[in-house]
TORPALO-112482 format. One record per residue: residue in three letters; y, x, z of N, C-alpha, C in turn. Coordinates in nm, 4 decimals. Layout:
TORPALO-112482
[rec "ALA",[Y,X,Z],[Y,X,Z],[Y,X,Z]]
...
END
This chain:
TORPALO-112482
[rec "MET",[3.5238,-0.8613,-1.5689],[3.5045,-0.7239,-1.5113],[3.3908,-0.7039,-1.3968]]
[rec "ARG",[3.3719,-0.8358,-1.3543],[3.2778,-0.8707,-1.2410],[3.1742,-0.8995,-1.2901]]
[rec "GLY",[3.1381,-0.9385,-1.3831],[3.0104,-0.9760,-1.4270],[2.9367,-0.8308,-1.5385]]
[rec "GLU",[3.0587,-0.7947,-1.5291],[3.0215,-0.6619,-1.6089],[2.9526,-0.5561,-1.5293]]
[rec "TYR",[3.0011,-0.5496,-1.3831],[2.9508,-0.4958,-1.2795],[2.7881,-0.5136,-1.2659]]
[rec "LYS",[2.7668,-0.6547,-1.2426],[2.6511,-0.6873,-1.2181],[2.5773,-0.6784,-1.2844]]
[rec "THR",[2.6155,-0.6728,-1.4333],[2.4923,-0.6720,-1.5518],[2.4689,-0.5048,-1.5338]]
[rec "LYS",[2.5935,-0.4208,-1.5314],[2.5525,-0.2473,-1.5065],[2.4509,-0.2671,-1.3940]]
[rec "THR",[2.4688,-0.2858,-1.2790],[2.4221,-0.2934,-1.1620],[2.2504,-0.2926,-1.1737]]
[rec "LYS",[2.2499,-0.4718,-1.2036],[2.1199,-0.4696,-1.2381],[2.0361,-0.4153,-1.3287]]
[rec "GLU",[2.1260,-0.3405,-1.4785],[2.0466,-0.2574,-1.5419],[2.0155,-0.1253,-1.4936]]
[rec "ILE",[2.0665,-0.0409,-1.4095],[2.0785,0.0471,-1.3273],[1.9539,0.0406,-1.2309]]
[rec "VAL",[1.9167,-0.0791,-1.1789],[1.8187,-0.1035,-1.0869],[1.6806,-0.1219,-1.1640]]
[rec "ASN",[1.7125,-0.2149,-1.2590],[1.6176,-0.2187,-1.3372],[1.5765,-0.1389,-1.3757]]
[rec "ASN",[1.5902,-0.0378,-1.4764],[1.5955,0.0760,-1.5119],[1.4842,0.2100,-1.4070]]
[rec "GLU",[1.5556,0.2049,-1.2552],[1.5281,0.2731,-1.1706],[1.3636,0.2455,-1.1278]]
[rec "ILE",[1.3689,0.1154,-1.1202],[1.2181,0.0351,-1.0890],[1.1375,0.0857,-1.1642]]
[rec "LYS",[1.1616,0.0817,-1.3367],[1.0766,0.0569,-1.4153],[0.9994,0.2159,-1.4029]]
[rec "GLU",[1.0792,0.2920,-1.3716],[1.0209,0.4547,-1.3129],[0.9183,0.4537,-1.1885]]
[rec "ILE",[0.9278,0.3839,-1.0779],[0.8386,0.3904,-0.9962],[0.6820,0.3452,-0.9770]]
[rec "LYS",[0.6166,0.4217,-0.9908],[0.4877,0.3728,-1.0227],[0.4156,0.2701,-0.9151]]
[rec "ASN",[0.4212,0.2999,-0.8125],[0.4081,0.1941,-0.7278],[0.4655,0.1323,-0.6247]]
[rec "GLY",[0.4755,0.0710,-0.5213],[0.5547,-0.0235,-0.4914],[0.6926,0.0587,-0.4025]]
[rec "PHE",[0.7857,-0.0155,-0.3810],[0.8551,0.0722,-0.2864],[0.9725,-0.0332,-0.1947]]
[rec "THR",[1.0143,0.0282,-0.1124],[1.0987,-0.0438,-0.0370],[1.2512,-0.0289,-0.0281]]
[rec "ILE",[1.3261,-0.1062,-0.0191],[1.4776,-0.1229,-0.0554],[1.5290,0.0377,0.0075]]
[rec "LYS",[1.4711,0.0578,0.1103],[1.5067,0.1691,0.1838],[1.4949,0.2532,0.0620]]
[rec "GLU",[1.3568,0.2952,0.0520],[1.3080,0.4258,-0.0587],[1.3987,0.4136,-0.1980]]
[rec "LEU",[1.4343,0.2735,-0.2268],[1.5186,0.2814,-0.3933],[1.6277,0.3101,-0.3604]]
[rec "LYS",[1.7065,0.2890,-0.2457],[1.8549,0.3325,-0.2325],[1.8472,0.4644,-0.2158]]
[rec "GLU",[1.7337,0.5476,-0.1540],[1.7418,0.6970,-0.1238],[1.7241,0.7340,-0.2697]]
[rec "ARG",[1.6507,0.6722,-0.3443],[1.6403,0.7235,-0.5055],[1.7542,0.7159,-0.6070]]
[rec "LEU",[1.8466,0.6183,-0.5610],[1.9455,0.5986,-0.6298],[2.0689,0.6749,-0.5364]]
[rec "ASP",[2.0747,0.6869,-0.4525],[2.1736,0.7737,-0.3974],[2.1337,0.9431,-0.4244]]
[rec "LYS",[2.0335,1.0070,-0.4480],[2.0025,1.1443,-0.5042],[2.0320,1.1391,-0.6131]]
[rec "LYS",[2.0886,0.9896,-0.6948],[2.1369,1.0487,-0.8538],[2.2837,1.0099,-0.8399]]
[rec "ASN",[2.3135,0.9998,-0.7294],[2.4774,0.9815,-0.6849],[2.4878,0.8673,-0.7608]]
[rec "VAL",[2.4018,0.7742,-0.7960],[2.4303,0.5865,-0.7881],[2.4500,0.5417,-0.6537]]
[rec "LYS",[2.5789,0.5009,-0.6331],[2.6507,0.4261,-0.5029],[2.6401,0.2806,-0.5347]]
[rec "ILE",[2.4988,0.2232,-0.4628],[2.4606,0.0708,-0.4770],[2.4051,0.0561,-0.3745]]
[rec "GLY",[2.5021,-0.0184,-0.2592],[2.5170,-0.0910,-0.1287],[2.3494,-0.1557,-0.1296]]
[rec "LEU",[2.3131,-0.1480,0.0292],[2.2163,-0.2271,0.0159],[2.2298,-0.3773,0.0409]]
[rec "THR",[2.3164,-0.4415,0.0567],[2.3405,-0.5884,0.0450],[2.3525,-0.6307,-0.1504]]
[rec "THR",[2.3937,-0.5156,-0.1967],[2.3754,-0.5479,-0.3611],[2.2206,-0.5244,-0.3709]]
[rec "LEU",[2.1686,-0.4527,-0.3568],[2.0403,-0.3995,-0.3910],[1.9662,-0.5168,-0.3473]]
[rec "TYR",[1.9841,-0.5772,-0.2249],[1.8912,-0.7120,-0.1837],[1.9330,-0.8469,-0.3043]]
[rec "ARG",[1.9914,-0.8199,-0.3207],[2.0769,-0.9137,-0.4323],[1.9922,-0.9356,-0.5447]]
[rec "VAL",[2.0284,-0.8234,-0.5778],[1.9557,-0.7408,-0.7471],[1.8218,-0.7990,-0.7514]]
[rec "LEU",[1.7356,-0.7285,-0.6316],[1.6146,-0.7777,-0.6168],[1.5604,-0.8756,-0.6002]]
[rec "GLU",[1.6570,-0.9950,-0.5111],[1.5849,-1.1651,-0.5457],[1.6483,-1.1889,-0.6625]]
[rec "ASP",[1.6977,-1.1600,-0.7221],[1.7123,-1.1648,-0.8480],[1.6344,-1.1765,-0.9546]]
[rec "LEU",[1.5879,-1.0310,-1.0050],[1.4607,-0.9965,-1.0139],[1.3535,-1.0561,-0.9921]]
[rec "GLU",[1.3322,-1.0965,-0.8572],[1.1780,-1.1282,-0.8202],[1.1763,-1.2651,-0.8468]]
[rec "SER",[1.3134,-1.3624,-0.8586],[1.3161,-1.4636,-0.9115],[1.2806,-1.4812,-1.0576]]
[rec "LYS",[1.2813,-1.3730,-1.1649],[1.2826,-1.3593,-1.2941],[1.1265,-1.3139,-1.3036]]
[rec "GLU",[1.0574,-1.2970,-1.1929],[0.9633,-1.2555,-1.1996],[0.9114,-1.0797,-1.2927]]
[rec "ILE",[1.0072,-1.0403,-1.2629],[1.0400,-0.8987,-1.2906],[1.0045,-0.8106,-1.1830]]
[rec "VAL",[1.0172,-0.8649,-1.0537],[0.9490,-0.7849,-0.9369],[0.8607,-0.8728,-0.9123]]
[rec "LYS",[0.7869,-0.8131,-0.7682],[0.7075,-0.8737,-0.7478],[0.7236,-0.8600,-0.5712]]
[rec "LYS",[0.7304,-0.9011,-0.4735],[0.7410,-0.8838,-0.3098],[0.6330,-0.9254,-0.2545]]
[rec "TYR",[0.6009,-0.8430,-0.1822],[0.4869,-0.8380,-0.0446],[0.5327,-0.7458,0.0529]]
[rec "TYR",[0.4736,-0.8170,0.1416],[0.4958,-0.7188,0.3386],[0.3694,-0.6561,0.3275]]
[rec "ASP",[0.4013,-0.5572,0.4263],[0.3012,-0.4787,0.4479],[0.2524,-0.5040,0.6078]]
[rec "ASP",[0.1698,-0.4569,0.6863],[0.1267,-0.4773,0.8318],[0.2475,-0.5248,0.9372]]
[rec "GLU",[0.3710,-0.4090,0.8733],[0.4783,-0.4051,0.9926],[0.5948,-0.5271,0.9403]]
[rec "ASN",[0.5214,-0.5968,0.8538],[0.6088,-0.6860,0.7794],[0.7697,-0.6738,0.7346]]
[rec "ILE",[0.7435,-0.5397,0.6542],[0.8014,-0.4567,0.6247],[0.8162,-0.4698,0.4485]]
[rec "ALA",[0.9248,-0.5519,0.3668],[0.8856,-0.5753,0.2549],[0.9075,-0.5046,0.1474]]
[rec "HIS",[0.7538,-0.4902,0.0510],[0.7670,-0.3817,-0.0421],[0.8259,-0.4754,-0.2181]]
[rec "PHE",[0.8318,-0.3896,-0.2817],[0.8742,-0.4240,-0.4556],[0.8070,-0.3692,-0.5288]]
[rec "LYS",[0.7234,-0.4156,-0.6064],[0.6672,-0.4144,-0.7254],[0.6950,-0.4031,-0.8409]]
[rec "TYR",[0.7320,-0.3735,-0.9102],[0.7908,-0.3989,-1.0781],[0.6377,-0.4067,-1.1545]]
[rec "LEU",[0.6707,-0.5378,-1.2123],[0.5773,-0.5880,-1.2755],[0.6137,-0.6128,-1.3992]]
[rec "ILE",[0.4694,-0.4887,-1.4568],[0.4650,-0.4814,-1.6340],[0.4404,-0.5932,-1.7190]]
[rec "ASP",[0.4627,-0.5786,-1.8216],[0.4466,-0.7327,-1.9139],[0.2885,-0.7621,-1.9217]]
[rec "CYS",[0.2427,-0.8527,-1.8534],[0.1194,-0.8829,-1.8619],[0.0512,-0.8995,-2.0645]]
[rec "GLN",[-0.0464,-0.8767,-2.0749],[-0.1205,-0.8706,-2.1848],[-0.1639,-1.0430,-2.2051]]
[rec "SER",[-0.2194,-1.0822,-2.0744],[-0.2447,-1.2639,-2.1037],[-0.2169,-1.2831,-1.9584]]
[rec "GLU",[-0.2621,-1.4328,-1.9257],[-0.2273,-1.4772,-1.8451],[-0.3457,-1.4359,-1.7416]]
[rec "SER",[-0.4772,-1.4277,-1.7706],[-0.5487,-1.3353,-1.7009],[-0.5310,-1.2022,-1.6355]]
[rec "HIS",[-0.4671,-1.2266,-1.5099],[-0.4247,-1.0801,-1.4484],[-0.4214,-1.1176,-1.3025]]
[rec "PHE",[-0.4026,-1.0346,-1.2354],[-0.3867,-1.0194,-1.0785],[-0.3890,-0.8853,-1.0704]]
[rec "TYR",[-0.3479,-0.8611,-0.8950],[-0.2812,-0.7615,-0.8529],[-0.3690,-0.6878,-0.7265]]
[rec "LEU",[-0.3910,-0.5650,-0.7349],[-0.4698,-0.5385,-0.6068],[-0.3970,-0.4507,-0.5106]]
[rec "LYS",[-0.3832,-0.4806,-0.3790],[-0.2947,-0.4160,-0.3080],[-0.3656,-0.3376,-0.2234]]
[rec "CYS",[-0.3703,-0.1685,-0.1779],[-0.4021,-0.1051,-0.0988],[-0.3243,-0.1162,0.0342]]
[rec "ASN",[-0.4283,-0.1659,0.1165],[-0.3578,-0.1726,0.2849],[-0.3386,-0.0309,0.3581]]
[rec "ARG",[-0.3818,0.0489,0.2743],[-0.3081,0.1778,0.3382],[-0.2057,0.2493,0.2895]]
[rec "CYS",[-0.1922,0.2599,0.1707],[-0.0329,0.3531,0.1134],[-0.0032,0.2199,0.0347]]
[rec "ASN",[-0.0210,0.1256,0.0385],[0.0617,0.0139,-0.0058],[0.0846,-0.0025,-0.1638]]
[rec "LYS",[0.0123,0.0632,-0.2018],[0.0164,0.0758,-0.3906],[-0.0473,-0.0549,-0.4404]]
[rec "ILE",[0.0083,-0.0883,-0.5423],[-0.0006,-0.2282,-0.6242],[-0.0234,-0.1739,-0.7642]]
[rec "VAL",[-0.1847,-0.2545,-0.7610],[-0.2720,-0.2124,-0.9243],[-0.2083,-0.3294,-1.0384]]
[rec "HIS",[-0.1507,-0.3190,-1.0877],[-0.1845,-0.4585,-1.1788],[-0.3367,-0.4876,-1.2655]]
[rec "ILE",[-0.4213,-0.5760,-1.2732],[-0.5181,-0.5627,-1.3751],[-0.5081,-0.6913,-1.4394]]
[rec "ASP",[-0.4990,-0.6779,-1.5761],[-0.5427,-0.7482,-1.6775],[-0.6491,-0.7500,-1.7239]]
[rec "CYS",[-0.7255,-0.8659,-1.6803],[-0.8610,-0.8929,-1.7156],[-0.8811,-1.0153,-1.7040]]
[rec "ASP",[-0.9710,-1.0566,-1.8087],[-1.0376,-1.2039,-1.7997],[-1.1492,-1.2090,-1.7281]]
[rec "CYS",[-1.2035,-1.1124,-1.6611],[-1.3396,-1.1606,-1.5651],[-1.2731,-1.2144,-1.4331]]
[rec "ILE",[-1.1403,-1.2674,-1.4244],[-1.0970,-1.3055,-1.3119],[-1.0955,-1.4796,-1.3390]]
[rec "ASN",[-1.0698,-1.4931,-1.4469],[-1.1230,-1.6543,-1.5376],[-1.2293,-1.7544,-1.4956]]
[rec "GLU",[-1.3540,-1.6709,-1.4616],[-1.4556,-1.7344,-1.3922],[-1.4455,-1.7477,-1.2781]]
[rec "PHE",[-1.3478,-1.6799,-1.1983],[-1.3109,-1.7244,-1.0336],[-1.2346,-1.8358,-1.0460]]
[rec "TYR",[-1.1308,-1.8506,-1.1429],[-1.0260,-1.9217,-1.1207],[-1.0633,-2.0975,-1.1544]]
[rec "SER",[-1.1673,-2.0830,-1.2553],[-1.2632,-2.1943,-1.3097],[-1.3498,-2.2728,-1.2180]]
[rec "HIS",[-1.4228,-2.1909,-1.1095],[-1.5247,-2.2124,-1.0154],[-1.4092,-2.2954,-0.8947]]
[rec "VAL",[-1.2831,-2.1768,-0.8269],[-1.1936,-2.2410,-0.7536],[-1.1306,-2.4118,-0.7736]]
[rec "LEU",[-1.1101,-2.4179,-0.9244],[-1.0699,-2.5517,-0.9295],[-1.1609,-2.6162,-0.9384]]
[rec "LYS",[-1.2757,-2.6073,-1.0129],[-1.3793,-2.6842,-1.0473],[-1.4590,-2.7104,-0.9212]]
[rec "LYS",[-1.5208,-2.6593,-0.8623],[-1.5647,-2.7115,-0.6908],[-1.5061,-2.7209,-0.6022]]
[rec "HIS",[-1.3711,-2.6857,-0.5814],[-1.2789,-2.6514,-0.4646],[-1.1380,-2.7658,-0.4840]]
[rec "LYS",[-1.1559,-2.8079,-0.6330],[-0.9792,-2.8979,-0.6738],[-0.9008,-2.7961,-0.6271]]
[rec "PHE",[-0.8798,-2.6797,-0.6504],[-0.7700,-2.5968,-0.6223],[-0.7463,-2.5536,-0.7390]]
[rec "SER",[-0.5723,-2.5300,-0.7898],[-0.5577,-2.4890,-0.8815],[-0.4569,-2.3293,-0.8222]]
[rec "ILE",[-0.5128,-2.2100,-0.8712],[-0.4548,-2.0580,-0.7835],[-0.3471,-2.0575,-0.9061]]
[rec "GLU",[-0.2111,-1.9688,-0.8243],[-0.1183,-1.9629,-0.8896],[-0.1663,-1.7966,-0.9579]]
[rec "THR",[-0.2031,-1.8232,-1.0777],[-0.2121,-1.6431,-1.1672],[-0.1154,-1.5325,-1.1330]]
[rec "SER",[-0.0141,-1.5971,-1.1260],[0.1098,-1.4981,-1.1068],[0.1390,-1.4285,-1.0066]]
[rec "ASN",[0.0836,-1.4780,-0.9083],[0.0879,-1.4634,-0.7465],[-0.0208,-1.3977,-0.6945]]
[rec "LEU",[-0.1472,-1.3833,-0.7855],[-0.2668,-1.3573,-0.7400],[-0.2883,-1.2305,-0.6455]]
[rec "ILE",[-0.2671,-1.1419,-0.5137],[-0.3148,-1.0084,-0.4873],[-0.4091,-0.9973,-0.4001]]
[rec "ILE",[-0.4879,-0.8982,-0.4506],[-0.6099,-0.8832,-0.3355],[-0.5953,-0.8111,-0.3213]]
[rec "PRO",[-0.6633,-0.7962,-0.1606],[-0.5915,-0.6631,-0.0527],[-0.7413,-0.6036,-0.0952]]
[rec "GLY",[-0.7224,-0.4509,-0.0180],[-0.8678,-0.3878,-0.0111],[-0.7984,-0.2234,-0.0211]]
[rec "ILE",[-0.8260,-0.1537,-0.0182],[-0.8093,-0.0285,0.0043],[-0.8506,0.0937,-0.1650]]
[rec "CYS",[-0.7337,0.1260,-0.1895],[-0.8033,0.1974,-0.3283],[-0.8788,0.3022,-0.3097]]
[rec "ASN",[-0.8769,0.3889,-0.4382],[-0.9887,0.5209,-0.4344],[-0.9165,0.6547,-0.3798]]
[rec "ASP",[-0.8070,0.6433,-0.3742],[-0.7418,0.7733,-0.3464],[-0.7249,0.7788,-0.1505]]
[rec "CYS",[-0.7274,0.6691,-0.1130],[-0.7618,0.6460,0.0324],[-0.8668,0.6027,0.0981]]
[rec "LYS",[-0.9652,0.5897,-0.0420],[-1.1142,0.5755,0.0581],[-1.1664,0.7270,0.1011]]
[rec "SER",[-1.1186,0.8178,0.0322],[-1.1370,0.9901,0.0708],[-1.0881,1.0037,0.2222]]
[rec "PHE",[-0.9985,0.9298,0.2502],[-0.9444,0.9566,0.4008],[-1.0225,0.9087,0.4795]]
[rec "ILE",[-1.0791,0.7752,0.4729],[-1.1857,0.7248,0.5231],[-1.3208,0.7583,0.6234]]
[rec "LYS",[-1.3439,0.7874,0.6996],[-1.4707,0.8501,0.7028],[-1.5405,0.7131,0.7880]]
[rec "LEU",[-1.6747,0.7067,0.6950],[-1.7687,0.6024,0.6989],[-1.8969,0.5982,0.8001]]
END
């Protein structure tokens, strides 16, 4: 009985986070679920997201105020992928592109360092936020 609840809860959370296009906080996820009359406690949400993170279904990252955000990771088409994170709106964009392989090779060859490709997040400012910045 208890295992069913955990599985059902994980399924509900997993389905909900698939609908969220950008990153989200636990509070934002809880508010979305509450609006749908799905009652899942914060502690349970933390546990479910921790489990999903360990299975690389979600990615956890922190903003400048040290608030945890999560992003649902879509299935990658190749190992040549990375993420772009906007420092203003915290949006995370998945990039599936072979162009990064040259960088990975350079770092390995010249600096004797192997990059963990599944966790590479490059910070910057997205195009939507750029329009708000006065140069």
